[in-house]
N, C-alpha and C positions, 0 to 999 in steps of 0.2 A: 236946638235940635232935638228930635223926639228920639229917646233910646229905648228900643223894645225891653221889655224885663226879661230876666233869665229865668229858667224853669227852676222850681223849687223840687225838693225831695219830701215825698209822703211815704208812710208805710201803709199798706194796704194787703189786707188778709196774710198778713208776716212778711210782705214782700216789699222792698225799697223800690219805689218807682218815681221817676223823673217826671214832672208834668209843670207844664206852663199854664197859668192862670191869668186872664187878661179880660178886660171889658167889664160891662155891666149890663143886667137885663136879662131876659129870658136863657137858660142855659143852653150851650150846645157842647156835646162830647166830640171832639174831633179825632176820628181814627185814622192816623197816618197809613202811607203807603209802603211798600216794603224795602224802599231805600232808606227809610227813617224820617225823622222829624227834626226839623231847626227852628229856634226860635224867631226867625225873621221870615217864615213862611209867608207868602202874600196873601194866599186866601185866609188864613188864620188871622192876618193883620187886620184885612177888609171886614170880616166877620164880626171881630172884636169892637168895631166902632158901633155896632148895633146891639150886640148880645154879650153875655159872659161866657167866653170859651174856656173850656177845660180841655188842653191838648197833651195827653201824656204820651210818652214812648213806650210801646208795648214791651213787656217782659222779654229781656233779651236785646232789646234794641236801645240804640243811645247809651245812657248811663243807668237803665233800669235794670235790675236784678233779674235772672231768671233760674229759680230753683230747680232742681233736676226733675221735680215732679210736674212742672210745665213743659210738656214738650208736644202738645198738640194744639190745634185750633180751637177745640172744645175747651181745653184748659184755659186759653186767653179769653174765651167768652165767660166763662165762669169768674175769672179776675174780675172782668168789667162789670159783671153783675154786682160783685161785692163792691168796686169802686163806687157804681152808682148809688148803692145802699149807703155805703159808708160817709158820702158826701150829701147825702139825703138830696139828690137831683130830682125833680119833679117837673112836670110838663116840658119834658126833656126833648131837644132836638139831637139826633145823632147825625153826623155827617162822616161818611167815610169814605176814603179814596183808595182805588184799586184793592190791595189786599185789606186795606181798612175798610172798603165796601163790603168785602166778603164777611169781615167781623161784624160790621154794622147790621146786616142781613141776618147773620146766625143769631145774635143779640136780641134782635126783633122777634124771631119765631119763639124766644122762650117766654115771650109775653111783653105786651105793649102798656101794661098799666102805668108806668112813669114816663113813656115815651109819648110825646105829641105829633112829631113828624120824623121822616126818615128821608136821607139825600145820600145817593149811591152815586159815586163818580168814576166813570170808568171802571166799575167794580167787576171783580172775578169771583169765583166761588160755586158757580153753577155749571151743571153740564147740561146742554141742551141736545147735542146730536147724538148719533148711534157710537158705540165703542169704537170703532175704525176712524171715526172723524174727529179731529182734533179742533175744539172751540177756542183754545187759548194757546199763544204762540210759547213753545218751550224756551221761556226765556232763561233756564238753567243751561242750556247748550249755546248760549252766546257768551261771546269774549267782552271783556270789560270795555274794550274799544267799540264794540257795537252797541252799547247801551245808548249813546246821545241819538243815533239814527233810528234807533227801534222805539224808543219811548218818546221822542219828540217829533213834531211836524218839522221844526227847524233844529238841524242837528247842533247848530253853533249855540243856540240857548241852551240844549242838553250839555254840550261840553262845559260851558260857563257854570251852570247849576251844579255839576260835579266837580268843580275846582279844576277842570282842565285835566281830571284823572291823572294829574302829575303828582304821584306819591312822594316822590324825592322832597318835593317843595311843600308837602302838607306837614303841618304840625303833627306831632305825635297824637294828640287827641283827635285832631280829624281822622286821622287814618285809622286809628282805633274805632272811632265810631263807625266808619265805614266797613270795616272787616266784621264788628259785632252784627251790623245791620245785614250785611250779606250772609254770613253764617247763620241769622237767625230765619231769614226768610227761605232759605234752603230747609232748614228744619222743620218749619211749618207747613212749606209748601211744596215740598219736593214729589210725593206719591200719595194720590194721584196729584197732577201738575196742577196746582191752584185750584182745586175745587173739592167739594163734597158730594158724592154721589146721591146723598140723601136730602140735601138741601131743597132741590126744586119742589119735593113734594111736600116741602113745609112751610114754604112761602105763603100760603092761603091764610096761615095763621096771624100774618101781620094786617091788622085792621085799620092801621093809621094810613093818613096820605104818603105817598112815596114819591120822590122826585128821582128819575134816572136820567143822568146828565153825562152826556159824552163828548168826547172829542171827535170832530167829523172824519179825521185822519188817524184814528187809532189803529197801528199797526198791531199791536198785543191782542185785543179783542174788538172786533168788529162793530159797527154801527148795527148791523142786524142782531147780533148778540144782545146789544142793549136794548133794542126794542123788544126782544123776546123776554128780557128779563123785566122790563117794565110792565109788559102784559102778563106776567105772571103773578102780579100783586093784584089784591082786590081792588086798590085806589092808586095805582100806580100811573103816574104819567112820563113821557120822555121827551128829552130837549136834547137839542145838539148845537156846539158851538162848531162853526166851519174853522178849517185849517188849522185844527189843534190835535195834537198826539194824544198818546196815553197819558202823559203829563201835561196835557193841554191846561189844567189849571195854575201851572207855573209858567207857562207860554203866554197865557192870556187871562192872569188872575182878574182884572176888571169885568170880563165878560163872563167868567164863571161865577164870580161874586155876585153879578148882577143878577143872573139866571136863579141863583141859590136864594138871595134875600127876596127877590119878587116871589119865588113859590112860598118861602116862609109867610111873607105878609098877606098872602092870598088866602081869604076864608073858603074852605071847601066843605060839601056836605058831610065829609067823614069827620071832619073836625068839630063840627057843631054838635 
């Protein structure tokens, strides 16, 4: 029976970070969503069969430290710039999901000298509509019990993913991780809600191929939002997986993995 490797601990820019390193080949930096990361993540498992995947828990998430001076998305971006340089990652593929997609987009705007391709899965981070129109559902006004139906096309899958949201039966470690992850996404995404008003005007700086991959039933950020995101890049393409929610990559990991791997294996003019 195959046993998934456990995350190890590294020191990056003076911070202790939990990171799973798995597989062989071209490197992928996997940036997780706001609910955190677990070693048995099905998309990471699928990608690690073809690539060498580096999957850290962001500072403040999981078991990663968060110093007091790390309190903004920009701080996280510079942390990841340090991590990429420290690990000497080149010809790098950056894959970001939801909140991690926002980080991936911000990271790429700082320069793509080490980045070969970018994959954003149901990403947040950008404001397209006017001031009075909400592009992204205010997830912070929802209750814990509403999470499965909001984030998943199939609420039963969502409930299972989060351990039934039964905190009395959770281990102390699992409950602590859940609480840390929720506290951190509140810190980094609270105001404005899950976007940077300046990011849209910076996306033209991303000159590598970008796959914007969306769940067709996303209730947090619509497919229209995803299409606008793809159009904002110089070399952006949009793909959609039907009957998949905001966390569709957990509902239909095989379909999402196939789309990602197909994109990564395709030679594009921008990559030549």
